[in-house]
FIKOLZA-1660 file (N, C-alpha, C; in steps of 0.1 Angstrom, whole numbers, plus 5000, padded with zeros to 4 digits):
% residues 59
   i   px   py   pz ch aa at
   1 5008 4988 5000  A  M  N
   1 5000 5000 5000  A  M CA
   1 5009 5013 5000  A  M  C
   2 5015 5016 5011  A  F  N
   2 5025 5027 5012  A  F CA
   2 5038 5022 5014  A  F  C
   3 5048 5028 5008  A  E  N
   3 5062 5025 5010  A  E CA
   3 5067 5033 5022  A  E  C
   4 5078 5029 5028  A  F  N
   4 5083 5036 5040  A  F CA
   4 5086 5051 5036  A  F  C
   5 5092 5054 5024  A  G  N
   5 5095 5067 5021  A  G CA
   5 5083 5076 5019  A  G  C
   6 5072 5071 5014  A  Q  N
   6 5060 5078 5013  A  Q CA
   6 5054 5081 5027  A  Q  C
   7 5055 5072 5036  A  Y  N
   7 5051 5073 5049  A  Y CA
   7 5058 5085 5056  A  Y  C
   8 5072 5085 5054  A  L  N
   8 5080 5095 5060  A  L CA
   8 5077 5109 5054  A  L  C
   9 5074 5109 5041  A  G  N
   9 5071 5122 5035  A  G CA
   9 5057 5127 5040  A  G  C
  10 5048 5118 5041  A  F  N
  10 5035 5122 5047  A  F CA
  10 5036 5128 5061  A  F  C
  11 5044 5121 5069  A  L  N
  11 5046 5125 5083  A  L CA
  11 5053 5139 5083  A  L  C
  12 5063 5141 5074  A  A  N
  12 5070 5154 5074  A  A CA
  12 5060 5165 5070  A  A  C
  13 5052 5162 5059  A  F  N
  13 5042 5172 5055  A  F CA
  13 5032 5175 5066  A  F  C
  14 5027 5165 5073  A  A  N
  14 5017 5167 5083  A  A CA
  14 5024 5174 5095  A  A  C
  15 5036 5171 5098  A  G  N
  15 5042 5179 5109  A  G CA
  15 5044 5193 5106  A  G  C
  16 5049 5196 5094  A  I  N
  16 5051 5210 5090  A  I CA
  16 5038 5218 5089  A  I  C
  17 5027 5211 5084  A  A  N
  17 5014 5217 5083  A  A CA
  17 5009 5220 5097  A  A  C
  18 5010 5211 5107  A  L  N
  18 5005 5213 5120  A  L CA
  18 5013 5224 5127  A  L  C
  19 5026 5224 5125  A  I  N
  19 5034 5235 5131  A  I CA
  19 5030 5249 5126  A  I  C
  20 5027 5249 5113  A  G  N
  20 5022 5262 5107  A  G CA
  20 5009 5266 5112  A  G  C
  21 5000 5256 5114  A  F  N
  21 4987 5259 5119  A  F CA
  21 4987 5264 5133  A  F  C
  22 4995 5258 5142  A  W  N
  22 4995 5262 5156  A  W CA
  22 5003 5275 5157  A  W  C
  23 5012 5278 5149  A  L  N
  23 5019 5291 5149  A  L CA
  23 5009 5302 5145  A  L  C
  24 5001 5299 5135  A  M  N
  24 4991 5309 5131  A  M CA
  24 4981 5311 5142  A  M  C
  25 4976 5301 5149  A  V  N
  25 4967 5302 5160  A  V CA
  25 4973 5311 5171  A  V  C
  26 4986 5308 5174  A  F  N
  26 4993 5316 5184  A  F CA
  26 4993 5330 5181  A  F  C
  27 4998 5333 5168  A  L  N
  27 4999 5347 5164  A  L CA
  27 4986 5354 5164  A  L  C
  28 4975 5348 5160  A  L  N
  28 4962 5355 5159  A  L CA
  28 4956 5357 5173  A  L  C
  29 4960 5348 5183  A  T  N
  29 4953 5350 5196  A  T CA
  29 4962 5358 5206  A  T  C
  30 4975 5358 5204  A  F  N
  30 4983 5365 5214  A  F CA
  30 4991 5376 5207  A  F  C
  31 4999 5374 5197  A  A  N
  31 5008 5384 5192  A  A CA
  31 5001 5395 5185  A  A  C
  32 4991 5393 5177  A  V  N
  32 4985 5404 5170  A  V CA
  32 4977 5413 5179  A  V  C
  33 4969 5408 5189  A  P  N
  33 4962 5417 5198  A  P CA
  33 4973 5425 5207  A  P  C
  34 4984 5418 5210  A  Y  N
  34 4994 5425 5218  A  Y CA
  34 5000 5437 5210  A  Y  C
  35 5002 5434 5197  A  W  N
  35 5008 5444 5188  A  W CA
  35 4998 5456 5187  A  W  C
  36 4985 5453 5184  A  I  N
  36 4975 5463 5182  A  I CA
  36 4973 5471 5195  A  I  C
  37 4973 5464 5207  A  G  N
  37 4971 5471 5219  A  G CA
  37 4983 5480 5222  A  G  C
  38 4995 5476 5220  A  G  N
  38 5007 5484 5222  A  G CA
  38 5007 5496 5213  A  G  C
  39 5003 5495 5201  A  S  N
  39 5003 5506 5192  A  S CA
  39 4993 5516 5196  A  S  C
  40 4981 5511 5200  A  L  N
  40 4971 5521 5205  A  L CA
  40 4975 5528 5217  A  L  C
  41 4981 5521 5227  A  L  N
  41 4986 5527 5239  A  L CA
  41 4996 5538 5236  A  L  C
  42 5005 5535 5226  A  E  N
  42 5016 5545 5222  A  E CA
  42 5009 5557 5216  A  E  C
  43 4999 5555 5208  A  M  N
  43 4992 5566 5201  A  M CA
  43 4985 5575 5211  A  M  C
  44 4979 5568 5222  A  F  N
  44 4972 5576 5232  A  F CA
  44 4982 5584 5240  A  F  C
  45 4994 5579 5243  A  K  N
  45 5004 5586 5250  A  K CA
  45 5009 5598 5242  A  K  C
  46 5011 5596 5229  A  E  N
  46 5016 5607 5221  A  E CA
  46 5006 5618 5220  A  E  C
  47 4993 5615 5219  A  K  N
  47 4982 5625 5219  A  K CA
  47 4982 5632 5232  A  K  C
  48 4983 5625 5243  A  K  N
  48 4982 5631 5256  A  K CA
  48 4994 5641 5258  A  K  C
  49 5006 5637 5253  A  E  N
  49 5018 5645 5254  A  E CA
  49 5016 5658 5245  A  E  C
  50 5010 5656 5234  A  E  N
  50 5008 5667 5225  A  E CA
  50 4998 5677 5231  A  E  C
  51 4987 5672 5237  A  R  N
  51 4978 5681 5244  A  R CA
  51 4985 5688 5256  A  R  C
  52 4993 5681 5263  A  R  N
  52 5000 5688 5274  A  R CA
  52 5009 5699 5270  A  R  C
  53 5016 5697 5258  A  K  N
  53 5025 5707 5253  A  K CA
  53 5017 5719 5248  A  K  C
  54 5006 5717 5242  A  K  N
  54 4998 5728 5237  A  K CA
  54 4993 5736 5249  A  K  C
  55 4989 5729 5260  A  K  N
  55 4984 5736 5272  A  K CA
  55 4995 5744 5278  A  K  C
  56 5007 5739 5279  A  E  N
  56 5018 5746 5284  A  E CA
  56 5021 5758 5276  A  E  C
  57 5020 5757 5263  A  A  N
  57 5024 5768 5254  A  A CA
  57 5014 5780 5255  A  A  C
  58 5001 5776 5258  A  L  N
  58 4991 5787 5260  A  L CA
  58 4992 5794 5273  A  L  C
  59 4998 5788 5283  A  Q  N
  59 4999 5795 5296  A  Q CA
  59 5011 5803 5297  A  Q  C
% end
């Protein structure tokens, strides 16, 4: 039915596909929200600093 080489090729393909799948799941559940949250926090800090400087300039 299957030769040993085909079996190893299938296992290698399945392993690589599963590693890719779990990496994608990890990135979509942890890394991307962390990146988005960090960039939003940085944007809010910059806007707050800008408002503070404008307020100081007016006084």
